[in-house]
C-alpha positions in Angstrom: 110.9 92.7 64.8 113.7 93.8 62.2 114.7 91.6 59.3 118.3 91.7 59.6 119.2 91.2 55.8 116.7 93.9 54.7 118.3 96.4 57.3 121.9 95.5 56.2 121.2 96.1 52.4 120.0 99.6 53.7 123.1 100.1 55.7 125.5 99.7 53.0 125.7 103.5 52.1 124.9 106.6 53.9 121.1 106.7 54.9 119.2 110.3 55.9 117.4 109.9 59.3 113.5 110.0 59.4 113.2 112.0 62.6 109.5 111.6 64.0 110.0 113.5 67.5 112.2 114.8 70.2 112.4 113.1 73.7 108.7 113.8 74.5 107.9 111.3 71.9 109.5 108.6 73.7 109.1 107.1 77.2 112.1 108.4 79.3 113.0 107.5 82.8 115.8 108.7 85.0 118.2 106.5 86.8 116.7 107.4 90.0 113.0 106.9 89.0 114.1 103.4 87.9 115.5 102.4 91.1 112.5 103.6 93.2 110.3 101.3 90.6 109.2 97.8 92.0 108.3 96.8 88.6 108.7 98.3 85.0 106.1 96.6 82.8 106.7 98.9 80.0 110.4 97.7 79.4 109.2 94.3 78.7 110.1 93.2 75.3 111.2 96.8 74.4 114.4 98.2 73.3 116.1 100.3 76.2 118.5 102.8 75.2 120.6 104.3 78.0 122.0 107.8 77.6 122.7 111.3 78.5 119.6 113.5 78.6 120.9 116.6 80.4 121.3 117.7 84.2 118.6 117.9 85.3 116.9 116.0 82.7 115.5 117.7 79.8 117.3 120.9 80.8 117.3 123.0 77.2 120.5 125.0 78.3 122.8 121.7 78.6 124.3 121.2 75.4 126.2 118.3 76.1 125.9 115.3 73.6 123.2 117.5 71.8 123.2 117.8 68.2 121.5 119.9 65.3 118.4 118.1 63.5 116.0 119.2 61.1 113.5 119.4 64.2 115.0 122.6 65.4 112.4 125.0 65.9 114.9 127.8 64.9 116.4 127.0 61.6 117.8 130.4 61.0 120.1 132.6 62.8 121.8 131.4 66.0 120.5 128.6 67.9 121.3 126.0 70.1 121.5 122.3 69.6 118.2 120.6 70.1 118.5 116.7 70.1 120.4 114.6 72.5 122.6 111.7 70.9 120.3 109.1 72.9 117.3 110.5 71.2 118.5 110.5 67.8 119.5 106.8 68.3 115.8 106.1 69.3 114.6 108.0 65.9 117.0 105.7 64.1 115.6 102.6 65.9 111.9 103.6 65.3 112.5 104.2 61.8 114.2 100.9 61.3 111.3 98.9 63.5 108.3 101.3 61.7 110.3 100.6 58.1 109.5 104.3 57.7 112.8 105.0 55.6 113.3 108.1 53.5 114.0 107.2 49.9 117.1 109.1 48.4 116.7 110.0 44.6 119.5 108.5 42.6 122.9 110.6 41.9 122.1 109.9 38.2 118.8 111.5 38.2 120.2 114.5 40.3 123.2 115.1 37.8 120.7 114.8 34.8 118.6 117.4 36.4 121.5 119.5 37.5 122.8 119.5 33.8 119.5 120.0 32.3 119.0 123.1 34.5 122.2 124.2 34.0 122.1 124.3 30.3 118.5 126.0 30.5 120.0 128.9 32.9 123.0 129.2 30.2 120.4 129.4 27.4 118.3 131.9 29.0 121.3 133.8 30.3 122.9 133.9 26.5 119.7 135.3 25.3 119.3 138.1 28.0 122.8 139.3 27.1 122.1 139.1 23.3 119.0 141.5 24.0 120.7 143.5 26.4 123.9 143.6 28.6 122.3 145.6 31.3 119.3 143.2 31.4 121.9 140.3 31.7 123.7 141.8 34.5 120.3 142.8 36.2 118.8 139.4 35.7 121.4 136.6 36.1 121.3 136.6 39.8 117.6 136.7 39.9 117.5 133.7 37.7 119.7 131.5 40.0 117.6 132.8 43.1 114.4 131.6 41.2 115.8 128.2 40.6 117.4 127.9 44.1 114.0 128.9 45.7 112.0 126.5 43.3 114.4 123.4 44.1 114.4 124.1 47.9 110.7 124.2 47.9 110.6 121.3 45.9 112.9 119.2 48.2 110.7 120.5 51.2 107.6 118.9 49.3 109.4 115.8 48.8 110.7 115.4 51.9 107.1 115.6 53.4 106.8 112.3 51.4 109.9 110.7 52.9 111.8 111.3 49.8 115.3 113.0 49.7 116.3 115.2 46.9 120.0 116.5 47.2 119.8 119.9 45.7 123.2 121.0 46.2 124.6 119.5 43.0 121.7 121.1 41.0 122.5 124.7 42.6 126.2 124.8 42.5 126.1 123.5 38.7 123.4 126.1 37.9 125.3 128.9 39.6 128.7 128.1 37.9 127.1 127.8 34.4 125.8 131.2 34.9 129.2 132.8 35.9 130.6 130.9 33.1 128.2 132.5 30.5 129.6 135.8 31.6 133.4 134.5 31.4 132.5 133.4 28.1 131.0 136.6 26.7 134.4 138.4 28.2 136.5 135.9 26.5 135.0 136.2 23.1 135.1 140.1 23.4 138.8 139.8 24.2 139.5 137.4 21.3 137.6 139.4 18.8 139.3 142.7 20.1 142.6 141.2 19.3 142.0 139.6 16.1 142.4 136.2 17.4 138.9 134.7 16.8 139.0 136.1 13.1 142.2 134.5 12.4 141.1 131.0 14.0 138.1 131.0 12.0 139.9 131.3 9.0 142.1 128.5 9.5 
């Protein structure tokens, strides 16, 4: 049973899909098998979804109406789509029936984290540059890499608890912040070399 009011509230915005399995996790029957059956008790009081599952059924090389999902066993490099559209719909329906939704961390919280870590990375970058320009050039990329790995790992840990953290804003803002530190350093040097900074400071 699906509470229509509750689900309509959840459908107001974009919602991540909680994938629980591929076609092997659902009862699938071909049209020919269905026509050969005298009775089909499993379909009683069940939701039946009609869709394409390959020719022949389950053919891994058939990519018609097939899409990439987080369940793809090959998540790096060249790979083929792993899930048919009808199975994606089955996962969505199962998510609604079981009320097994993924909770999205609010954008406001994500922006607070992004600004905080951008500030921290900029502060660390300025301290590194103050100590040694060579040290700054050497470690700035490492700093961004460490932040990226930490947040991606955190996102993976949270998704196991059905919590979705959009780390893209955090990573982009952190990367831009560190790069802008370098721009700021070069700008200050240029202004000082031209005497503009000193003149501005007096007035």
